[in-house]
N, C-alpha and C positions, 0 to 999 in steps of 0.2 A: 161780741163773738170774736172780733179781731181788734187788737190794739198794737199798733206799731209805735215804737219809742225810739226816736232819733236813729232810725235805721241808716247805716252808712256802709257802703261797700267801696273800697279803694282798690283799684287795679294799678299795677306798675308796668310801665312801658319803657323800654330801653331808650327810646328817642324823646318821648314826651314826659317822662317821669311819672308822677302820681296822677291818676285819673279817677275822679269820683263818679262811679256809676250811679250812686245814690248818696245824698248828703243830708244827714239829720232829718230824715223823712218821718214824720209823726202824724198818725191819724187813727180814728176809731171807726169800726163798722158795727152797727147794731144788728142784732139777730133779725132775720127775715127782711133784710134790705139789700139793695144793689148799690154798691159804691163804684162809681165810674172814675177810672184813672185816665185822664185825658192828656195826651201829649203827642208831639211830633216824633218821628223816628229818631232814636238816639236820645230821647229825653230822660230816660231812666225808668220807664214803665216795667220793662221785662226784668231788669235787675232787681227792682223792688219786689215784683211778684215771685221771682225765684227765691228770694230770701224768705218770703212768707211761706213758700212751699217746701222749704228746707233744702233746696237744691244748691243754694249758695249760703255760706256761713257769713254773717255780718262781720265786717271789720270792727265795728263797734255799734252799740245800741242793740236792741232786740225787739222781738214781737211775741205776743201771746195770741195763739190761735186756738179757739175752742177750749180754752182753759189751760193750754200747755205752751211752754216756752220753746220757741223754734230752735234755740241753741242747746238748751239743756235736755229737751225731750223730743228730739226730731221724729222718732218712731211713732210716738203718740200723736203728733201733729199729722203725719202722713196718713195714719189710719182714718183721720177725720176730714181729710182734704181731697178734693179732686182737682187736679191741675191740668189744664189744657194749654200746652205750649203753642207758640206761634207756628212751629213746624210740625207737620203731621206725625213723622217718625213712626210709620207703620212697618211691620214686617211683610215684605213683598210676597212671600210664598204662603202666607197664611190667608185664609178667607176672612171676611169681615166677622163672621160668627166665631171663628177660631180666635181671632184677635181679642174680641170681647171676652171670650171664655178664659183666655190666657191671663188677662188682667184680673178677672174675677177670682181665679185661683191664687194669684199673687196676693190678693186681699183676703184670702182665707174663706172664700165662699164655697159652699157645696155645689155639686153638679146640678142638683135640682134647683137650687136658688139661682144659679147662673142661667139655666134654661128659662126659668120664669122671668127673670129680669131682662134677658136678651129679647124675649118676645115682647115685653112691655116697651122697651126702648125702640125696638124695630118698628113697632106700630106707630109710636109717637113721632119718630124721626123720618118715617117713610123709607125704611131700608129693605122692605120685603123683596124687591126685585134684584137686589145685589148682595143679600146677606151671605150667600154661599159662593160668592165670586171672590177670587184671589185679589188681594189688595193692590197688586201691580196692574190690575186690569180695571181699576176704578177711576172715575173722573175726580177732579179736585173736590167737587161738592160731596161726592160719595165718600171720599177719604175723610173729609172733615166730619161728616156725620158719624163715621166709624170711630174717629178720634174722640168725639164727644161721648159716644156710647161707652167706650172703654175707660174714659176718664171718670164717669159717674156710675159705672156698673155696681159698685159697692155701696151706692146710695149715701155719699158723704154729706156731712152737715154743712161744710164750707166748700164753695165752688170758686175756683180762680180761673178765669178765662182771659187768655192773652191774645188779643186781636182775632177773635173767633170767626169773623166774617171776611178776613183778608183773602182776596182773590176769588171770592164766591160770586156766582151770578145772583141776580136780584131775588129770584124765587127761593133759592137755597138760603140766602142771607135772611130773608123774612122768616123762614122756618126756624133758623137758629135763634133769631131775636125773640120769636114767639115762645120758643122752648125756654129761653132764659127767663122770660117773664113768668112762665108757669112754675119755674123753680122757686122764684120768690113767693108766688102764691102758695106753694107747698111748704113754706117756712124756711127755705134754704137761705143761707147768707152768701152773697155773691160779690166778688170783686171782678170788675169788668174793665179790661184795658182796651183802649181804642183811640184812633185819631179821627173817627167818623162822628161829626157833630150830631147828625140826625139820630144816630143810635143812642147817644148820650141823652138827648132830649127825650126820646121815647121811653128809655129804660130806667135811668138812674135816679135814685132818691137823693143821693149826695154825690157831688162832683168834686174831684180833686184835680187841679191843673198842675202838671209837673213839667219842668223845663230845666235842662242842665243839671239833672239829678236832684233838684230842689222842688219841694212842694210849694208853689207860689200862692195858691188860694184854695179854699174849699168851702162848700156850702150847697144848699139846694139851688136849682136853677133860679127860682124866685129870689133867693137871697143874693146870689151873684149879680142878678140884674139890678136889684135895689142898691147894692153896695157900689157898683161901678157905673150906674146911670146909663146902662146900655141894655138893649133888648135882645139883640142877636147873639147867640152863644159864640159864634165865630169872631164877632167883634170883641167880645169879652176876652176870648182867648188871645187874640192878637194884642189887645191892650195890655194884658198881663205879661206876655212874653216880651214885648217891646219895652215895657217898663222895667223888666229884669235885665235889659241890655242885650237881648237876643233877637233873632229873627224867627218868625213863625214859618214853618215849612209845610 
């Protein structure tokens, strides 16, 4: 469902010169699985996901998402992808319901389909009490639920979640993790970016460890444990990062 091929994004800074946000990142995500991209802040997770979602154009390399090339066919990719960015980016003066509806119309949905889908997502994510409240009046958890709903209102095949539980309380984070697990059960393909080890252990079929813009290792948790002779995922992560000459944060 997703195949990244030597994805590279180079940024130019006046003082530091060329900076690789991602460097030769290659991996595959099979249909109906969750691929966890595990890395510290600044490791290259968001840059990689933004290229998959067509928000950044690769400097070189490419990726095929749901059968379409991200560089050559960005519109076709966007129609099949739901991308949850690390920032909520909600319109303050719209209600949660209006926000979901707005993105539904952007994706070509009819009003009837939007109403049905909004009701379904509201029930699953527990949004009933604030669905008609303005976004600037919502708590962090409420905003994140609204962001998730507007991301997947068009029922995309591929879901890309960038740090979806960042800053959430325990109960809201559990709801989000449970929802992601249900997406996999429904046959969705998920790329899940995080630095939270416990979420990776609970959710991910395959784990990719990224640091300094490079993918250091990937495999199932069992495969990573066997390969590195360590049981704890945090120990495996630190071992890989230190072996690459960096510090785990």
